[in-house]
SERO-4910 file (N, C-alpha, C, O; in steps of 0.05 Angstrom, whole numbers):
BEGIN
 pado doro    nc1    nc2    nc3   cac1   cac2   cac3    cc1    cc2    cc3    oc1    oc2    oc3
  Met    A    283   -385   -956    266   -358   -942    258   -360   -904    267   -349   -885
  Ser    A    244   -374   -907    227   -393   -888    240   -388   -857    240   -378   -835
  Ala    A    253   -406   -878    278   -411   -857    305   -402   -851    321   -416   -838
  Thr    A    311   -368   -864    322   -341   -862    307   -324   -845    321   -312   -829
  Met    A    277   -318   -842    265   -307   -841    270   -324   -807    286   -315   -792
  Thr    A    250   -350   -800    267   -362   -777    278   -356   -762    271   -349   -740
  Ala    A    309   -359   -775    320   -350   -769    340   -334   -754    355   -342   -736
  Gly    A    339   -302   -766    336   -285   -759    319   -267   -737    328   -249   -723
  Ala    A    283   -283   -741    278   -273   -714    288   -290   -684    292   -275   -665
  Thr    A    294   -325   -680    305   -325   -665    337   -309   -653    349   -311   -631
  Arg    A    342   -297   -675    378   -287   -658    368   -258   -649    381   -244   -633
  Thr    A    340   -248   -664    327   -220   -653    324   -236   -642    348   -241   -637
  Leu    A    303   -263   -623    288   -261   -602    324   -261   -578    333   -246   -561
  His    A    327   -273   -583    363   -286   -572    380   -263   -561    394   -266   -541
  Gln    A    378   -242   -573    385   -216   -574    372   -205   -556    385   -193   -539
  His    A    356   -204   -555    330   -188   -532    323   -195   -509    310   -181   -494
  Asp    A    334   -226   -503    338   -247   -480    362   -240   -463    363   -236   -439
  Ala    A    385   -237   -486    413   -233   -464    407   -199   -466    414   -188   -445
  Ala    A    399   -185   -484    399   -153   -455    380   -149   -450    368   -130   -459
  Arg    A    367   -169   -434    344   -172   -416    373   -181   -387    383   -171   -367
  Leu    A    373   -197   -397    398   -225   -374    414   -203   -369    419   -199   -345
  His    A    424   -185   -389    444   -165   -372    446   -150   -369    468   -140   -371
  Phe    A    428   -135   -362    415   -113   -351    403   -126   -313    409   -113   -293
  Ser    A    390   -149   -312    383   -160   -286    413   -169   -279    419   -181   -258
  Gly    A    433   -162   -300    465   -191   -280    472   -156   -273    492   -152   -258
  Val    A    459   -138   -281    470    -93   -265    463    -95   -243    477    -92   -223
  Leu    A    427   -105   -246    424    -90   -229    418   -113   -192    409   -112   -169
  Arg    A    429   -128   -207    438   -156   -182    473   -139   -168    479   -127   -148
  Ser    A    492   -148   -195    510   -117   -183    506    -98   -169    526    -90   -157
  Glu    A    489    -89   -166    483    -54   -167    468    -55   -131    467    -38   -113
  Trp    A    458    -87   -135    445    -83   -101    463    -90    -94    469    -77    -74
  Ile    A    482   -109    -99    511   -130    -88    526   -100    -68    527    -94    -44
  Lys    A    533    -89    -91    551    -59    -83    542    -41    -55    558    -33    -38
  Met    A    513    -39    -53    511    -28    -54    496    -38    -10    494    -25     11
  Arg    A    491    -64    -20    485    -76     17    513    -85     27    517    -96     49
  Ser    A    529    -78      9    560    -86     18    579    -66     37    594    -70     55
  Leu    A    564    -35     16    578    -14     35    569     -7     72    549      4     80
  Arg    A    586    -15     84    577     -2    108    568     21    115    548     23    129
  Ser    A    578     36    109    569     71    112    532     56     93    519     45    111
  Thr    A    520     54     70    498     44     64    476     37     87    453     47     91
  Ile    A    490     18    101    483     -3    113    468     14    141    447     10    152
  Trp    A    486     32    144    484     45    168    456     69    169    437     72    184
  Ser    A    469     86    139    446    106    133    423     93    129    405    110    129
  Leu    A    415     69    124    387     52    125    374     50    147    350     45    145
  Val    A    382     53    167    387     30    196    381     64    204    358     71    199
  Val    A    394     79    211    385    115    224    358    121    194    338    136    198
  Leu    A    361    111    176    337    129    155    304    111    170    281    119    172
  Val    A    313     94    174    286     68    179    285     78    217    265     92    215
  Val    A    290     79    238    291     84    272    291    112    271    270    123    278
  Leu    A    308    126    264    312    151    273    278    172    274    265    185    291
  Pro    A    275    164    246    246    179    246    212    161    271    189    170    278
  Val    A    231    130    275    203    124    289    206    138    309    187    153    315
  Gly    A    237    138    332    234    159    347    221    178    355    207    180    375
  Ile    A    227    198    333    221    220    336    198    229    344    191    243    363
  Gly    A    185    216    321    145    208    320    148    205    344    159    226    352
  Val    A    141    183    369    143    175    389    147    202    403    129    217    414
  Leu    A    170    206    402    174    229    419    155    249    422    150    262    443
  Leu    A    143    252    396    134    278    388    103    275    397     91    294    407
  Ala    A     93    249    392     71    239    393     74    232    431     52    223    439
  Ser    A     84    233    443     72    234    469     80    268    483     71    280    502
  Leu    A     94    274    468     87    299    495     66    316    474     61    340    478
  Ala    A     57    303    453     31    335    439      2    332    461      0    312    476
  Asn    A    -12    346    459    -40    353    463    -36    353    500    -55    343    512
  Asp    A     -8    366    519    -11    359    551    -42    371    560    -58    364    578
  Asp    A    -43    388    543    -82    400    549   -105    387    558   -121    396    575
  Gly    A   -106    362    545   -120    347    562   -146    350    535   -167    338    537
  Arg    A   -142    359    522   -170    373    492   -174    343    485   -164    325    499
  Ser    A   -186    341    466   -200    308    453   -195    315    428   -201    338    422
  Phe    A   -179    292    405   -186    317    376   -200    286    360   -184    267    358
  Thr    A   -223    283    352   -233    275    338   -230    278    299   -223    301    292
  Gly    A   -233    261    278   -239    268    260   -226    286    241   -233    308    249
  Asp    A   -206    291    216   -193    310    205   -180    320    223   -157    318    215
  Ala    A   -180    330    244   -153    335    275   -145    310    283   -122    305    276
  Ala    A   -152    300    290   -144    268    296   -121    264    274    -97    259    278
  Arg    A   -131    266    254   -120    256    225    -96    267    217    -75    257    210
  Asn    A   -106    292    218    -84    314    208    -47    303    235    -24    298    232
  Ala    A    -70    307    265    -42    306    283    -30    273    272     -6    276    269
  Leu    A    -36    246    264    -32    228    260     -2    220    241     19    207    239
  Val    A    -26    247    223      8    249    190     32    270    196     52    273    182
  Gln    A     25    284    220     38    298    229     64    289    245     88    298    247
  Tyr    A     43    258    263     69    244    279     85    238    263    106    249    256
  Ser    A     67    209    252     86    203    224    113    204    205    133    190    203
  Thr    A    100    233    190    113    235    173    142    261    188    162    270    176
  Val    A    133    264    212    151    295    217    184    284    227    200    302    226
  Gly    A    192    262    234    222    255    210    226    252    190    249    247    184
  Thr    A    206    255    168    222    265    149    248    283    147    269    279    136
  Thr    A    241    300    159    261    336    163    295    320    160    315    330    149
  Ile    A    292    290    175    317    291    170    325    263    149    347    255    140
  Ser    A    296    253    147    306    233    124    318    243    101    336    231     90
  Val    A    308    267     90    321    295     76    337    282     71    340    265     54
  Leu    A    355    291     92    385    274     96    401    265     97    425    271     97
  Val    A    389    249    100    400    218    109    406    206     74    426    198     63
  Val    A    371    209     62    389    202     40    386    219     19    372    213      0
  Ala    A    401    244     22    417    263     15    436    249      6    439    242    -17
  Val    A    454    242     33    480    224     32    469    204     18    474    209     -6
  Ile    A    456    181     21    455    152     10    445    167    -25    448    148    -39
  Gly    A    440    180    -35    444    179    -63    471    194    -73    479    194    -96
  Ala    A    485    207    -48    512    227    -72    533    198    -64    553    192    -78
  Leu    A    525    184    -41    553    158    -30    558    142    -76    572    141    -96
  Val    A    526    134    -60    521    111    -81    540    118   -115    549    104   -133
  Val    A    539    138   -112    556    139   -147    584    170   -134    594    174   -156
  Thr    A    589    176   -128    607    186   -115    627    171    -95    647    184    -88
  Gly    A    624    152    -88    648    131    -84    664    114   -110    688    108   -109
  Glu    A    651    110   -129    655     91   -149    673    109   -159    697    104   -163
  Tyr    A    660    135   -164    691    166   -162    708    175   -162    723    187   -177
  Gly    A    704    166   -132    734    168   -115    745    142   -117    769    143   -124
  Thr    A    739    126   -115    756     99   -117    763     93   -142    783     80   -147
  Gly    A    742    103   -165    763     90   -195    747     73   -208    741     71   -232
  Met    A    740     59   -185    714     28   -186    693     38   -215    680     19   -225
  Ile    A    689     62   -226    672     74   -238    678     58   -263    661     45   -275
  Arg    A    705     61   -270    722     58   -291    717     28   -299    714     21   -322
  Ser    A    716      9   -270    713    -13   -285    679    -27   -288    674    -48   -301
  Thr    A    658    -12   -274    641     -1   -282    624      7   -315    606      2   -332
  Phe    A    635     16   -310    631     24   -346    643      9   -369    632      7   -391
  Ala    A    668     -4   -362    673    -29   -376    665    -49   -378    664    -60   -400
  Ala    A    656    -63   -350    632    -81   -354    610    -61   -363    593    -78   -359
  Val    A    594    -38   -372    572    -48   -382    576     -7   -397    572     16   -390
  Pro    A    590    -27   -428    598      6   -439    568     17   -443    573     38   -431
  Arg    A    551     18   -447    530     33   -444    522     54   -415    499     47   -408
  Arg    A    526     62   -408    538     79   -389    513     83   -378    512     77   -354
  Trp    A    487     92   -390    464    102   -382    450     62   -372    431     54   -358
  Glu    A    458     56   -378    438     29   -368    466     24   -345    449     18   -327
  Ala    A    479     23   -338    493     19   -302    481     49   -302    458     47   -295
  Leu    A    486     73   -307    474     83   -281    442     93   -275    436    111   -259
  Ala    A    423     78   -294    403     66   -303    391     46   -270    374     52   -254
  Ala    A    409     21   -273    411     -1   -244    412     17   -231    392     27   -220
  Lys    A    439     27   -231    440     43   -180    421     65   -181    421     79   -161
  Gly    A    403     73   -202    383    102   -192    356     80   -196    334     91   -200
  Ile    A    357     47   -195    320     38   -199    339     27   -170    329     32   -148
  Val    A    367     12   -173    358    -10   -143    366     29   -110    359     26    -87
  Leu    A    374     44   -115    361     72   -100    343     65    -90    338     53    -70
  Ala    A    327     78   -112    300     89   -115    275     68    -93    259     71    -74
  Val    A    284     47   -110    272     21    -79    282     11    -62    275    -10    -53
  Thr    A    305     27    -51    319      2    -25    307     41    -16    290     42      2
  Ile    A    313     61    -24    292     86     -9    272     92     -6    268    115      3
  Phe    A    253     76    -12    236     69    -20    216     60      5    200     72     20
  Val    A    229     24      2    210      5     21    227     25     44    217     47     49
  Ala    A    253     17     58    273     45     86    242     51     90    226     39    105
  Ser    A    236     80     67    222     95     83    191     87     95    178     87    116
  Ala    A    189     81     73    155     65     79    154     43    107    133     35    118
  Ile    A    178     36    113    183     14    139    172     28    165    157     23    184
  Ser    A    197     58    153    199     72    184    168    101    178    165    110    200
  Val    A    156    109    165    131    118    160    121    107    179    119    113    203
  Trp    A    110     81    157     98     67    170    105     51    199     85     58    212
  Ala    A    115     39    210    110     39    227    111     63    255    104     61    278
  Thr    A    122     80    242    109    104    261     87    101    259     81     82    273
  Ala    A     67    111    248     39    108    244     33     93    261     20    103    279
  Phe    A     40     61    264     24     43    288     33     38    298     28     15    307
  Val    A     55     51    306     65     57    336     55     77    352     58     73    376
  Thr    A     42    102    346     43    126    344      6    124    352     -1    141    369
  Val    A    -12    108    344    -32    110    338    -43    111    374    -51    130    387
  Pro    A    -39     84    380    -46     73    416    -35    101    431    -53    108    446
  Ile    A    -16    118    433      7    134    430    -15    165    441    -15    180    460
  Ala    A    -34    160    414    -36    193    401    -69    181    421    -81    200    433
  Asn    A    -76    165    423   -104    159    428   -101    159    464   -117    170    479
  Ala    A    -79    145    472    -75    164    500    -82    184    507    -97    189    526
  Asn    A    -76    193    497    -72    225    489    -99    242    481   -103    266    480
  His    A   -111    223    476   -142    239    463   -136    258    439   -140    283    437
  Val    A   -128    244    426   -120    243    395   -136    221    381   -127    201    370
  Glu    A   -158    225    384   -186    189    370   -175    190    344   -188    206    330
  Ala    A   -156    179    331   -141    171    301   -132    147    296   -114    136    309
  Ser    A   -150    134    271   -145    108    251   -136    123    222   -141    143    209
  Leu    A   -114     90    220   -105     95    195   -130     85    173   -139     62    170
  Asp    A   -137    105    162   -158    104    138   -139    123    111   -120    138    109
  Gly    A   -157    113     98   -144    124     70   -136    149     63   -119    157     47
  Ser    A   -153    163     84   -151    188     78   -119    207     92   -111    230     87
  Val    A   -104    176    117    -82    180    130    -60    169    106    -41    183    102
  Ala    A    -64    145     91    -52    119     83    -43    141     57    -21    133     49
  Met    A    -50    161     44    -33    179      7    -25    194     30    -12    207     14
  Pro    A    -17    209     62     -2    232     60     28    209     67     50    211     56
  Leu    A     22    193     85     39    166     88     45    160     60     45    137     67
  Leu    A     49    159     41     57    148     22     62    168      7     84    163     -2
  Gly    A     55    193     -4     67    218    -11    100    222      8    120    225     -6
  Ala    A    101    222     28    122    221     46    144    196     46    163    194     61
  Ser    A    137    176     24    163    166     22    166    160    -17    182    149    -32
  Val    A    150    171    -18    154    175    -52    169    203    -53    187    207    -70
  Tyr    A    158    230    -27    180    255    -29    210    241    -32    223    243    -53
  Val    A    226    216      5    245    215      3    249    210    -16    263    229    -26
  Thr    A    244    183    -40    257    178    -62    254    201    -67    262    214    -47
  Leu    A    246    214    -85    261    225    -95    279    252    -96    290    261   -116
  Ile    A    280    262    -70    310    271    -55    322    257    -60    339    266    -75
  Gly    A    328    229    -55    350    213    -66    366    209    -92    390    209    -95
  Leu    A    339    205   -112    352    203   -128    363    236   -144    381    230   -159
  Leu    A    361    251   -146    362    278   -141    390    295   -135    402    314   -146
  Ala    A    396    277   -104    425    267   -100    443    255   -115    463    265   -126
  Phe    A    436    235   -117    438    209   -141    450    226   -176    471    223   -189
  Ala    A    428    239   -179    435    247   -202    458    281   -210    468    287   -232
  Val    A    459    301   -174    477    311   -180    504    302   -174    524    311   -186
  Gly    A    506    281   -153    524    259   -156    544    255   -184    566    264   -190
  Val    A    532    242   -195    542    236   -217    560    271   -239    580    274   -252
  Ile    A    539    291   -231    529    312   -245    574    321   -238    595    319   -250
  Val    A    564    329   -212    598    333   -196    626    318   -193    649    325   -192
  Arg    A    607    290   -192    629    276   -189    653    279   -152    676    277   -146
  Ser    A    634    284   -140    653    295   -118    626    287    -90    604    296    -86
  Thr    A    639    273    -80    621    257    -54    613    301    -27    596    314    -15
  Ala    A    632    300    -33    632    330    -14    605    351    -32    584    358    -21
  Gly    A    612    359    -62    609    365    -63    577    372    -87    565    388   -102
  Ala    A    578    336    -73    550    336    -93    529    337    -71    506    344    -77
  Ile    A    537    329    -36    536    334    -13    517    360      0    496    362     14
  Ala    A    538    378    -15    542    409      1    516    421    -28    501    441    -23
  Ser    A    514    406    -54    489    424    -73    479    425    -69    467    446    -69
  Val    A    465    392    -53    437    376    -51    425    392    -26    403    403    -26
  Leu    A    445    393     -3    432    411     14    427    445     14    406    457     19
  Gly    A    455    456      6    446    472      1    430    498    -25    431    522    -32
  Leu    A    412    461    -32    393    474    -52    362    460    -33    340    471    -37
  Met    A    365    442    -19    348    434     -6    338    471     24    321    487     30
  Leu    A    368    462     32    360    476     64    384    513     60    392    532     74
  Val    A    384    509     49    403    545     45    393    559     32    391    583     38
  Ala    A    379    543     -2    376    567    -21    336    581     -7    328    602    -16
  Pro    A    323    568     11    303    565     13    302    594     40    283    608     47
  Val    A    324    594     46    327    617     74    336    646     48    321    664     39
  Ile    A    361    640     42    362    657     19    340    676     -2    341    700     -7
  Val    A    317    655    -13    298    667    -24    281    673     -3    258    671    -14
  Gln    A    278    679     21    262    680     42    264    709     46    244    724     48
  Leu    A    291    718     47    307    736     58    313    758     40    313    782     45
  Val    A    317    744     14    312    769     -8    284    780    -12    280    804    -15
  Gln    A    257    756    -10    235    775     -5    224    793      5    213    813     -3
  Gly    A    231    779     31    225    802     50    245    823     53    237    841     67
  Phe    A    265    825     47    269    861     33    258    873      7    259    898      2
  Thr    A    248    854    -10    238    870    -36    206    869    -33    190    887    -36
  Asn    A    200    840    -25    169    837    -16    151    836    -38    128    844    -40
  Ala    A    175    819    -62    165    817   -103    153    789    -89    163    777    -70
  Lys    A    133    782   -102    112    765    -95    126    729   -117    126    705   -111
  Trp    A    137    746   -145    153    715   -153    172    702   -140    182    681   -147
  Leu    A    179    722   -112    206    706    -99    187    687    -85    198    667    -76
  Gly    A    158    687    -82    147    665    -59    146    651    -88    161    631    -90
  Thr    A    130    658   -110    130    630   -118    156    611   -118    155    589   -108
  Leu    A    184    624   -132    204    618   -135    206    588   -106    206    564   -106
  Asn    A    207    611    -85    208    588    -58    195    558    -61    206    536    -58
  Asn    A    174    563    -66    159    538    -66    162    522    -84    158    498    -78
  Leu    A    169    530   -110    183    523   -139    215    501   -119    228    489   -136
  Leu    A    223    499   -100    248    492    -91    235    461    -79    214    455    -68
  Pro    A    264    443    -88    255    421    -79    239    413    -63    217    402    -67
  Gln    A    251    421    -36    233    415    -14    200    417     -8    181    401     -3
  Asn    A    203    455    -13    179    458      0    157    446    -31    132    447    -32
  Ala    A    178    435    -55    152    422    -66    141    401    -63    118    395    -71
  Gly    A    164    382    -48    153    348    -37    143    356    -13    130    338     -2
  Gln    A    144    385      3    122    378     26     86    377     26     73    371     45
  Pro    A     75    383     -1     50    373      2     50    352     -4     28    343     -7
  Leu    A     70    336     -9     56    315    -14     46    284     17     32    264     16
  Met    A     57    295     33     52    279     56     41    295     69     49    296     92
  Gln    A     17    315     60     -6    340     83    -26    327     86    -35    315     67
  Phe    A    -36    324    107    -56    305    113    -84    339     86    -77    362     83
  Gly    A    -98    333     80   -121    346     73   -147    332     58   -147    312     44
  Thr    A   -169    347     65   -178    338     41   -197    351     15   -214    343     -2
  Lys    A   -178    383     29   -184    406      3   -164    407    -17   -143    398     -8
  Asp    A   -164    416    -41   -143    427    -56   -127    455    -51   -133    469    -71
  Thr    A   -116    464    -40   -107    484    -34    -85    503    -51    -73    522    -42
  Ser    A    -85    490    -81    -63    498   -102    -71    507   -108    -95    505   -104
  Gly    A    -60    534   -130    -64    553   -132    -48    576   -135    -24    575   -127
  Trp    A    -64    611   -151    -50    624   -145    -56    642   -130    -65    662   -142
  His    A    -56    646    -95    -66    668    -78    -37    693    -77    -12    692    -80
  Asp    A    -54    710    -72    -37    732    -64    -11    735    -87     12    743    -83
  Gly    A    -22    725   -109      3    731   -130     27    709   -124     51    712   -126
  Val    A     16    693   -119     41    665   -102     23    651   -110     -2    654   -109
  Leu    A     43    623   -123     26    602   -132     30    579   -114     54    572   -113
  Ala    A     15    567   -103     18    545    -80     20    513    -92     12    510   -115
  Leu    A     28    491    -79     26    472    -92     17    458    -66     23    461    -42
  Gly    A     -8    430    -86    -19    416    -77      5    393    -74     29    399    -72
  Gly    A     -4    371    -75     -2    350    -70     11    332   -101     33    322   -105
  Trp    A    -18    333   -120      0    327   -145     18    354   -154     42    347   -155
  Ser    A     17    372   -159     26    391   -164     55    390   -154     75    394   -168
  Gly    A     55    382   -115     75    388   -125     97    358   -124    118    350   -116
  Phe    A     79    351   -135    108    315   -134    107    319   -171    111    296   -180
  Ala    A    104    339   -195     98    340   -205    132    357   -213    154    350   -222
  Val    A    117    385   -202    157    397   -200    163    388   -195    169    379   -218
  Leu    A    174    368   -176    187    362   -146    216    320   -180    238    311   -179
  Thr    A    196    317   -195    183    300   -213    204    320   -233    221    307   -245
  Ala    A    204    342   -238    221    362   -261    245    367   -252    264    374   -266
  Trp    A    246    363   -221    274    372   -209    295    355   -211    319    360   -206
  Val    A    282    324   -222    303    304   -212    301    286   -243    317    267   -245
  Val    A    285    289   -264    294    282   -287    303    313   -292    307    330   -274
  Val    A    304    314   -305    320    351   -314    362    335   -297    384    334   -308
  Ala    A    358    331   -282    383    339   -263    382    304   -278    392    311   -299
  Met    A    377    281   -280    379    261   -287    395    256   -323    413    244   -334
  Val    A    368    278   -331    388    285   -370    404    295   -363    404    307   -385
  Thr    A    428    307   -349    437    325   -348    462    301   -344    480    297   -360
  Ala    A    456    289   -319    477    276   -314    482    247   -333    503    233   -333
  Leu    A    466    243   -343    462    227   -366    481    239   -383    503    228   -384
  Val    A    477    258   -397    498    262   -438    525    269   -411    546    259   -418
  Leu    A    526    285   -384    552    285   -372    568    269   -378    590    271   -387
  Ala    A    550    240   -366    573    206   -360    570    204   -388    581    183   -394
  Gln    A    561    215   -409    563    196   -432    579    212   -454    583    200   -475
  Lys    A    589    242   -451    608    260   -455    634    255   -446    650    250   -464
  Arg    A    646    256   -409    664    247   -407    682    232   -403    677    211   -414
  Asp    A    711    232   -385    716    204   -383    703    201   -362    689    219   -353
  Ala    A    706    178   -351    711    162   -327    729    168   -307    731    153   -287
***
């Protein structure tokens, strides 16, 4: 009996090891796919380089009246210099996130992927993990490179800031924000299975929807629309990269304002809902 139990335990252990190795192989495969795409490489280059240039330009042109900034005012300015390029970054990662999966749907390669990995959620999870890690690392390099480059420029313009903990958190938040937007675009790509449709949907949700909500709110003066506007993905992610020692989240004049953690929770909820929807549809639909 003990021999039987030992053999069963050994088989179970081997099965678990095989599953782990299988998933690690899927991760390696997805990494190879991502770095083999020329469009992805160029998009990542833009993601790293362009925000640095924007931050340096802003730091060079700011404070031209010669006033001296110290303390929290200087730290806030440094955070703005370092994260201003995120406005462009989110557009780039929306394209990357969509292309990672819609490119395979467009060429039919997704059928080979799902044939090699019958449990489709594993294939999509591997794609999502590789995408998230790649975007986070690229964004972190960009944001921190901008910060280090702009510190001496800011000091020369009488903005006496340094990279301390209060500055590091918004910089980390910027990379988290960009990564979550990339995952949202990825999930939308799985749902619509079209590059143009996925990019248009995500950019519409991020750029067009807030404008429409603000216009309607201006005509109706409905305060709940202000709350809705703050809950949209782009606006929910903005507090993650805002400098501040005080929590300003909560209800103000009937409108819900988000802070860093609440904004992170709302944006994560958007990603989770989109991901769950994408996984369910991927399991039910033909590739």
